C-alpha positions in Angstrom: 75.8 101.6 95.8 76.6 105.1 97.3 79.6 106.0 98.4 78.0 107.0 101.7 76.1 104.5 101.9 79.2 102.2 101.3 80.9 104.1 103.8 78.0 103.9 106.7 78.6 100.0 106.1 82.0 100.3 106.9 81.4 101.8 110.1 78.7 99.4 110.5 81.5 96.8 111.1 82.8 98.9 114.1 79.5 97.2 115.8 80.1 95.2 118.9 76.3 94.4 119.0 73.7 93.6 116.4 70.4 95.9 115.6 67.6 95.4 116.7 65.8 93.0 114.2 62.3 93.6 115.5 59.4 96.7 113.8 58.7 97.6 117.3 62.3 97.2 119.0 63.6 99.3 115.7 61.3 102.3 116.2 62.2 102.5 120.0 66.0 102.9 119.3 64.9 105.7 116.7 65.9 109.2 117.1 64.3 110.8 120.2 61.9 108.5 121.3 59.1 110.7 119.9 56.7 109.3 117.8 56.0 112.5 116.3 59.9 112.5 115.1 60.0 109.0 114.2 56.9 109.0 111.7 58.6 112.2 109.6 61.4 110.6 109.8 60.2 107.5 108.4 57.4 108.8 106.1 54.5 107.4 107.9 51.7 108.4 110.5 52.2 109.0 114.1 49.7 106.5 114.8 51.5 103.8 112.6 54.4 104.0 114.5 52.4 104.2 118.2 50.8 100.8 116.8 54.9 99.2 116.1 55.6 100.3 119.4 52.9 98.7 121.1 53.3 95.5 119.3 50.1 96.0 117.1 51.5 96.2 114.0 54.6 92.8 113.8 56.1 93.2 110.3 56.3 96.2 108.6 56.2 96.3 104.8 59.2 95.7 102.8 60.8 99.2 101.6 59.3 100.4 105.4 61.2 98.1 107.0 64.5 98.9 104.9 64.1 102.3 105.8 63.9 101.4 109.2 66.2 99.3 109.6 68.8 102.0 107.8 67.5 104.8 110.1 68.4 102.5 113.3 72.2 101.4 111.7 72.7 105.0 110.6 72.4 106.1 114.9 72.8 102.4 116.4 76.3 102.6 118.8 78.0 105.8 118.0 80.5 105.7 120.2 81.6 102.4 118.6 81.3 105.0 115.5 83.1 107.8 116.5 86.3 105.5 118.0 85.9 103.8 114.3 86.3 107.1 112.4 88.2 108.7 114.7 90.5 106.1 113.9 90.2 105.7 110.3 90.6 109.5 110.0 93.8 109.8 112.4 96.3 106.7 112.0 94.3 103.6 110.1 93.1 105.1 106.6 90.3 103.1 104.5 90.3 100.5 102.1 88.6 100.6 99.1 87.5 98.0 96.5 85.5 100.6 93.8 85.3 98.9 90.1 84.4 102.1 87.9 85.5 104.2 84.7 88.4 106.1 85.3 89.3 109.1 82.7 92.3 111.3 83.1 93.1 114.7 81.8 96.4 116.4 81.6 97.0 120.0 82.1 98.1 120.3 78.6 94.4 119.5 77.5 95.0 116.0 76.1 92.7 113.4 77.3 93.2 109.9 77.7 90.7 107.8 76.9 88.2 106.8 80.0 88.3 102.6 80.8 86.8 100.5 83.5 89.0 99.4 86.2 88.8 97.5 89.7 91.0 98.9 91.8 91.6 97.9 95.4 93.4 100.4 97.7 94.8 101.7 101.2 93.4 105.3 101.3 95.8 107.4 103.6 94.1 108.8 107.2 94.1 112.7 105.0 92.0 111.0 102.6 89.7 109.0 105.3 89.3 112.1 107.1 88.6 114.2 103.8 85.6 111.6 103.3 84.1 111.1 106.3 84.3 114.7 107.1 82.2 115.2 103.8 79.8 113.0 104.5 79.3 114.4 108.3 79.0 117.5 106.6 75.9 116.0 104.1 78.0 116.4 100.8 76.3 114.9 97.9 77.2 112.4 95.7 79.5 114.0 92.8 81.1 115.8 96.2 82.0 112.4 97.9 82.7 111.0 94.4 85.0 114.3 93.9 87.1 113.5 96.4 87.5 110.0 95.9 88.8 110.5 93.0 91.2 112.8 94.3 92.4 110.6 97.0 92.5 107.8 94.3 94.2 110.1 91.9 97.0 110.8 94.5 97.3 107.4 96.2 97.2 105.4 92.9 97.6 106.8 89.9 100.5 109.8 90.4 101.7 107.1 93.6 102.0 110.1 95.9 103.8 112.5 93.4 106.0 109.9 92.1 104.8 110.0 88.7 102.0 111.3 86.4 102.0 115.4 87.8 99.2 117.3 86.9 96.9 114.2 86.2 93.2 115.1 87.1 91.0 112.0 87.8 87.6 111.6 86.8 85.9 108.9 88.7 82.3 107.6 87.0 79.8 105.2 86.1 80.7 103.3 89.3 79.3 99.7 89.3 80.7 98.8 92.9 82.6 100.7 95.6 83.3 99.4 98.7 85.0 100.4 102.0 87.0 99.2 104.9 88.0 100.1 107.9 
């Protein structure tokens, strides 16, 4: 799972209503309602989208159904999503649960051997804000991992500046990641 998908999943927890289940309803809730735009977004023909809207096609193939649901989830209840983002970035922060390989580089140039660790930590609001802003700006997975590594380094490994000064954290081989608001 990517960091972007994990953040999107966490924000889905702020929804007060479930996303539409039928393919026709999902297509109608898409980007601006234009069948041409929706077709381009989903990578299918405009005619196919029109058939879903009219109810002539009821069940999309599995990979298209997944893309449709993901796009609806991405745009569903924008006000609730915005409130949740604001709360995470200003007061509440995020909880991260991850299992990944962590390695360390110290300023003197020595490197500790990396190893797999499972961490569950509360990230303060300023780190949550950095992650959410990077997601909004379309940051790459590598950039998101770098921001996450810096947050985990400060919160867990350097304990807010109380130990391991100058320790740089490498966050690789992510096996699992999830966020909670």
